[in-house]
Each structure stands twice: as C-alpha cells, then as structure tokens.
C-alpha positions as a printed Julia matrix, in Angstrom:
365×3 Matrix{Float64}:
  99.27   -98.6    9.38
  95.86   -97.58   7.03
  92.5    -97.51   9.04
  90.26   -99.13   6.39
  88.36  -102.21   5.71
  88.76  -104.42   2.84
  92.09  -105.6    2.14
  94.04  -103.24   0.17
  95.24   -99.44   1.6
  92.95   -96.67   0.86
  94.0    -95.28  -2.37
  93.51   -92.1   -1.01
  95.51   -92.28   1.85
  93.4    -92.37   4.72
  94.86   -93.45   8.06
  94.51   -92.58  11.86
  98.16   -90.63  12.03
  96.56   -88.69  15.02
  96.38   -91.69  17.28
  99.03   -92.61  19.45
 100.56   -95.89  17.79
  99.31   -98.54  20.62
  95.84   -96.6   20.7
  95.69   -96.7   16.77
  96.81  -100.4   17.05
  94.12  -101.3   18.48
  91.7    -99.59  17.25
  92.32  -100.99  13.89
  92.81  -104.32  14.82
  89.23  -103.97  16.76
  87.55  -102.93  13.33
  89.75  -105.57  11.48
  87.86  -108.05  13.77
  84.75  -106.82  12.97
  84.96  -107.37   9.83
  85.09  -111.33  10.21
  82.25  -111.1   12.49
  78.05  -111.68  11.33
  76.81  -107.63  10.95
  73.28  -106.87  10.0
  74.68  -103.93   7.71
  75.25  -106.44   4.52
  76.29  -102.75   2.67
  79.56  -103.13   5.21
  80.41  -106.56   4.98
  80.05  -106.76   1.27
  81.96  -103.59   0.29
  84.46  -104.56  -2.31
  86.73  -102.04  -2.33
  89.04  -100.46   0.47
  88.87   -96.82   2.01
  88.68   -94.94   5.41
  86.78   -96.43   8.19
  84.71   -93.53   9.92
  81.88   -91.68   8.5
  81.51   -88.33  10.14
  78.48   -87.23  10.29
  78.95   -83.81  12.27
  80.85   -82.05   9.97
  80.76   -78.74   8.81
  80.88   -76.7    5.72
  82.07   -72.82   6.06
  81.31   -71.28   2.51
  83.45   -68.07   2.2
  80.36   -66.44   1.28
  78.48   -67.64   4.39
  80.86   -67.12   6.78
  81.27   -63.21   6.05
  77.55   -62.77   6.16
  77.33   -64.4    9.44
  80.44   -63.19  10.82
  78.86   -60.59  13.24
  76.07   -63.62  14.54
  79.46   -65.29  15.03
  81.74   -63.64  17.34
  78.57   -62.51  19.14
  77.64   -66.21  20.05
  81.37   -66.44  21.1
  80.87   -63.64  23.47
  82.51   -61.06  22.25
  85.19   -63.01  19.76
  85.65   -65.81  17.15
  87.69   -68.41  17.59
  90.33   -69.22  15.51
  89.15   -72.52  14.45
  86.54   -70.33  12.3
  89.41   -68.94  10.13
  90.93   -70.86   7.6
  88.81   -73.4    5.97
  88.4    -75.14   2.42
  87.43   -77.83   0.87
  90.62   -79.31   0.13
  91.42   -78.59   3.79
  88.28   -80.82   5.23
  89.71   -83.64   2.8
  93.28   -83.54   4.07
  92.36   -83.53   7.7
  89.81   -86.51   6.89
  92.07   -88.28   5.2
  94.92   -88.1    8.29
  92.0    -88.99  10.87
  90.5    -92.09   9.07
  87.24   -90.86   7.66
  86.1    -92.15   4.85
  83.14   -89.92   4.0
  81.87   -86.94   5.85
  78.04   -85.28   5.78
  78.02   -81.58   5.49
  76.17   -79.39   7.38
  75.71   -75.93   8.35
  76.98   -74.95  11.98
  75.06   -72.37  14.37
  74.6    -69.31  13.59
  72.99   -70.88  10.4
  70.97   -69.16   7.85
  68.1    -67.11   8.75
  68.89   -64.03  10.63
  65.07   -62.17   9.54
  64.97   -61.82   6.06
  63.18   -64.17   4.27
  64.14   -63.12   0.77
  68.39   -62.98   2.41
  67.55   -66.87   3.56
  65.92   -68.35   0.87
  69.2    -66.92  -1.46
  71.6    -67.85   1.45
  70.05   -71.15   2.03
  70.14   -72.32  -2.03
  73.99   -70.86  -2.52
  75.15   -72.98   0.73
  73.23   -76.21  -0.37
  74.66   -75.72  -3.98
  78.0    -75.15  -2.57
  78.15   -78.47  -0.25
  76.67   -80.47  -3.27
  79.26   -79.1   -5.52
  82.04   -80.73  -2.69
  79.88   -84.28  -3.13
  80.53   -84.31  -6.95
  84.16   -82.59  -6.83
  84.81   -85.7   -4.55
  82.93   -88.76  -5.47
  82.23   -90.53  -2.12
  83.59   -88.32   0.5
  80.85   -85.81   1.12
  77.48   -86.35   1.91
  74.68   -83.77   2.5
  72.1    -82.77   5.52
  70.34   -79.81   3.92
  69.81   -76.73   5.18
  66.42   -75.05   5.59
  65.66   -71.61   5.67
  63.51   -71.76   9.04
  61.38   -69.93  10.33
  60.13   -69.01   7.05
  58.16   -72.21   6.17
  57.4    -71.57   2.37
  61.14   -71.62   1.53
  61.45   -74.48   3.69
  59.1    -76.71   2.01
  60.34   -75.21  -1.72
  64.09   -76.19  -0.22
  63.29   -79.65   0.95
  62.24   -80.37  -2.92
  65.23   -78.98  -4.1
  67.35   -80.68  -1.78
  66.04   -83.99  -2.22
  64.67   -84.21  -6.11
  67.39   -81.95  -7.19
  70.76   -82.4   -5.7
  69.78   -85.72  -3.96
  70.23   -84.91  -0.32
  71.02   -87.68   2.33
  68.94   -85.73   4.52
  67.97   -82.54   6.14
  70.11   -80.27   8.63
  68.16   -78.39  11.37
  68.95   -75.97  14.11
  67.18   -76.87  17.61
  66.28   -73.64  17.82
  64.94   -70.56  16.08
  64.42   -67.8   17.5
  62.13   -68.62  20.11
  60.81   -71.45  18.51
  61.86   -74.79  19.09
  61.72   -77.73  16.54
  57.86   -79.13  17.91
  56.45   -75.88  17.85
  53.3    -75.79  15.77
  54.38   -73.72  13.44
  56.39   -75.9   12.38
  54.04   -78.71  11.75
  54.17   -77.98   7.94
  57.76   -78.95   7.87
  57.6    -81.81   9.84
  55.17   -83.28   7.56
  56.53   -83.19   4.45
  60.08   -84.23   6.26
  57.55   -87.21   7.16
  56.43   -87.89   3.94
  59.87   -88.18   3.17
  61.17   -90.84   5.63
  63.94   -87.95   6.26
  66.71   -88.15   8.28
  67.41   -84.59  10.34
  70.92   -83.79  11.64
  69.81   -81.7   14.71
  72.11   -78.64  15.27
  72.34   -76.94  19.12
  72.01   -73.13  18.66
  72.01   -70.32  21.34
  67.99   -69.34  21.21
  66.68   -65.45  21.84
  65.81   -65.97  25.63
  69.38   -66.83  26.82
  72.24   -66.34  24.64
  73.41   -63.2   26.87
  72.51   -64.22  30.26
  76.52   -64.4   31.02
  78.38   -62.14  29.57
  81.84   -64.03  30.94
  80.57   -67.32  29.67
  79.68   -67.68  25.88
  77.09   -68.83  24.92
  78.1    -72.39  22.8
  79.5    -73.08  26.99
  76.01   -72.74  28.92
  73.57   -72.63  25.79
  73.97   -75.63  23.32
  73.95   -78.56  24.86
  71.15   -77.05  27.26
  69.7    -76.0   23.48
  69.7    -80.04  22.29
  67.59   -80.86  26.04
  64.91   -78.15  24.64
  64.85   -79.48  21.13
  64.1    -83.13  22.33
  61.68   -81.76  25.03
  59.87   -79.66  22.54
  59.31   -82.55  19.9
  58.56   -85.08  22.54
  56.1    -83.22  24.66
  54.54   -81.3   21.64
  53.61   -84.78  20.66
  55.31   -84.3   17.44
  57.59   -87.98  17.91
  54.54   -89.8   17.81
  52.41   -88.04  14.87
  55.57   -88.11  13.13
  57.31   -91.3   13.57
  58.69   -91.48  10.0
  61.7    -88.92  10.46
  64.83   -90.14  12.13
  65.91   -87.42  14.0
  70.05   -87.35  14.87
  70.79   -85.26  18.23
  74.55   -83.89  18.55
  76.94   -84.5   21.35
  75.42   -87.53  22.98
  72.02   -85.76  23.2
  73.44   -82.61  25.57
  72.77   -83.54  28.91
  69.21   -85.52  28.27
  70.7    -89.15  28.77
  71.99   -87.99  32.22
  68.48   -86.21  33.04
  66.28   -88.69  31.58
  65.01   -91.13  34.8
  64.59   -87.0   36.35
  62.07   -85.95  33.82
  60.01   -89.54  33.08
  59.76   -89.46  37.3
  58.29   -85.6   37.56
  56.9    -85.49  34.35
  54.69   -88.67  35.29
  53.68   -86.75  37.87
  51.64   -84.05  35.38
  48.72   -85.5   33.28
  49.5    -83.4   30.19
  52.39   -84.65  29.92
  52.11   -87.86  30.94
  49.56   -88.44  28.51
  51.79   -87.24  25.67
  54.34   -90.05  26.42
  52.03   -93.31  27.12
  54.89   -95.59  26.98
  57.53   -93.52  29.16
  59.94   -90.14  28.34
  62.75   -93.05  27.81
  60.98   -94.77  25.47
  60.21   -91.78  23.37
  64.27   -91.28  23.55
  65.07   -94.27  21.99
  63.28   -93.22  18.64
  66.3    -91.1   18.24
  69.59   -90.92  16.95
  72.8    -89.47  18.68
  76.31   -89.04  17.65
  79.3    -88.54  19.62
  81.08   -85.07  18.53
  83.81   -84.11  21.33
  82.2    -86.84  23.93
  84.39   -90.27  22.7
  84.69   -90.73  26.86
  83.6    -93.24  29.1
  80.85   -90.99  31.1
  79.19   -89.17  28.07
  78.62   -93.21  26.67
  77.89   -95.36  30.35
  74.95   -92.33  30.25
  73.94   -92.52  26.41
  74.4    -96.14  26.02
  71.42   -96.18  29.18
  69.23   -94.59  27.05
  69.55   -96.4   23.64
  71.59   -99.48  22.17
  74.43   -98.71  20.09
  72.8    -98.98  16.77
  71.49   -95.49  17.82
  74.68   -93.88  18.19
  77.05   -92.33  15.45
  80.3    -90.73  14.72
  80.74   -87.05  14.08
  83.36   -84.81  14.61
  82.15   -80.88  14.32
  84.88   -80.52  12.31
  86.78   -77.46  11.97
  85.05   -76.31  15.1
  86.98   -79.29  17.11
  89.36   -81.59  15.62
  88.65   -84.88  14.12
  91.11   -86.6   16.83
  89.2    -85.5   20.01
  86.43   -88.22  19.04
  88.45   -90.24  17.2
  91.44   -90.56  19.37
  88.45   -91.79  22.28
  86.79   -94.54  20.44
  89.79   -97.4   21.17
  88.88   -96.28  25.08
  85.46   -96.83  25.05
  86.19  -100.74  25.3
  83.52  -101.68  22.49
  83.62  -104.65  21.13
  84.38  -105.59  17.89
  81.08  -105.5   16.22
  80.11  -102.37  18.12
  82.82  -100.45  16.94
  82.18  -100.82  12.96
  79.0   -100.03  13.7
  79.3    -96.55  15.53
  82.47   -95.99  13.3
  80.36   -96.25  10.16
  77.79   -99.12  10.14
  74.7    -97.2   11.87
  75.65   -94.2    9.78
  74.87   -95.94   6.06
  72.11   -97.89   7.41
  70.41   -94.35   7.89
  71.54   -93.24   4.65
  72.55   -95.96   2.56
  74.73   -93.39  -0.19
  77.17   -92.62   2.6
  78.53   -96.36   2.05
  80.12   -95.23  -1.26
C-alpha cells in the first residue's frame, strides 16, 4: 500500500515496503487519520497532489569526486577502514531507496569528514563543486531533493561568499555545518561573521556531528563515529549556548542530528551544575533547558522510545523532524521505528513532514 497523503497513489511509486505489514498498516492509518485533523501547517492540508509522506532532513550526497578526495579521512574516522555503506551511492540509488521507503523529499548534505583539510583554495573549490552537484540533482528531479549547502569553514571569507552563492544562485533551503572544525566549535568567536550573516538571512542550519582534532584517536579500538559523534554534538550545543551565540543570533534555526546526541539525557545535570557558576549562569538567564528549546532535532537512528522520551522532555513534537542518515544508515532503520513510538496522528504527520516544511516551505513540493 502506498505511503502517501492525498487521494491518489504516488506517481513515482513511493511506498514503505520495508515495514512489516502490521506496522506499515498502522503507520499508514495513522498518517491518513492525521489528514482529517486540523493542523497548524496549511501547506500540508492544502497540498492537492499525492506523493510519499516523509521529508528526510538527514540525507547525504556522496559525489564521486568528493569521495575520491576524502577517502583517507573517511578511513581514519572509521578506525582504519571505510565501512561498506560508503560505496555504491548514486542519485539513481538515492531515488530508488526513497521511493521504497516513502520519502518524498530528501535534503542533501555532505557528511563528515566534510570539506576542509587545511587548504583554502581546495576547500573553496570543493565546496562550490559539491553544492553545484547537489543543486543539479534537485533540478534533475524537481521536488525530490532539497539542499543544505556546504561551507568551507573555518575559512570565513570563503564561507561568506558561499552563503551568498548558495542562497542567491542555488536557492538553497539552508546551510549544512559540522559540529566542529579542527579545534573550533560553532560558538567560537572566530565564526561570528558567518553566524551574523546566517542570522541576517534567517537561515536554517543543519548541524552534523564530526570528530574533532582532540579526540578522534583516543581509543584505537573504538572508531570515532561511535565514541565521538554524539559527544561532539554536545560540545557544539554547549559552545553555541555558553558563548552567547544562541541569544545573539536568535533568527538562526539550528537542527541537530541524532536526537541531539546525549544532550537531552544530560540537560538537567548541565542546568544544575552550570547554575552554580556565575559566568555560565549569566549566559542563560532563563536556564540551560530554555536554551535547548531554541533548537530543532532530527531523529536519524533514534526512533526508539528511550531516545524520544528524553528528547520530548526537552522540546515539543513541533521541533522534532525525520532524518535517515542515508546511505550510511538505511532509511528503514528510522522509518520502521516511527509506528512504534505511539504518537498521535497529528504528531506523526508533523514529525514525518510538517515540521520540516514549516522550516523550509520549498520542501513541501
């Protein structure tokens, strides 16, 4: 049965064949029921054509030229090997997997290790080439791909130029950043000019975890993507909040990956201990947890009751989005978890697509 909204099957065959039949039926019934309910997002209720349901905000593009250039860094962060899921990506395969798993629109971004490897000219050229490639995928398949444009941080001048090109020429839906660059996290004072420009443009900023210089090789027997990625999300959030960036640049809408790392579990502890340090307390006059409610979170590989219980104790469902982490994590890993979360119909539809469209309306097709 097609996983769609509207009255007709999706013309490109989108359905959630990956789900066990009972779970698939529950998900479809839940989404269908939500359509009859009043929703705060008119773009959903008024969409006249049918198409697959999900908007995937954590979906990676792997251009062959980029992959060849960064293979060594990928191998390093993988503990000395490149995991097989890195191989075999193509635009055609991305569409095939989206259609099989009910993804109507995927927002493309570059994964870790990113763009920057110490050479300004190379980083600028690679950034532009990646963004042009991703934008072309969107032009080739209208309505199927959005774009979180890459930036060549920590190169400030190059990043400002790329923001202008991404928004003005490529019509990007937002910007994709990493949690850290070398030994600098997103709240670093050096990045203020970039944050100022993103704030001026009221940008959506998708943040993907990275492995910082300090910590990628702490344990030779545990690869960085297991030990560091969730921790670096924590560092980036702490950096933005305690540098004062979140209050100084309130019009940036940040989306953090993987349900916010472990921050939802640690929020109460951080609020309590940080409140005992005057220099930290003055940065968050309304409390640390209030600052966390400024952000959005996607749930790639986190669609389970434990992770969602922690996350929903921090933010309402209106700030939680669907993400898959394809191709590094198969789309069904998260999609199959959605029917098990016990969400009411309106929350299910909001998480599946409505919240993403609220941030970037073009994703609604």
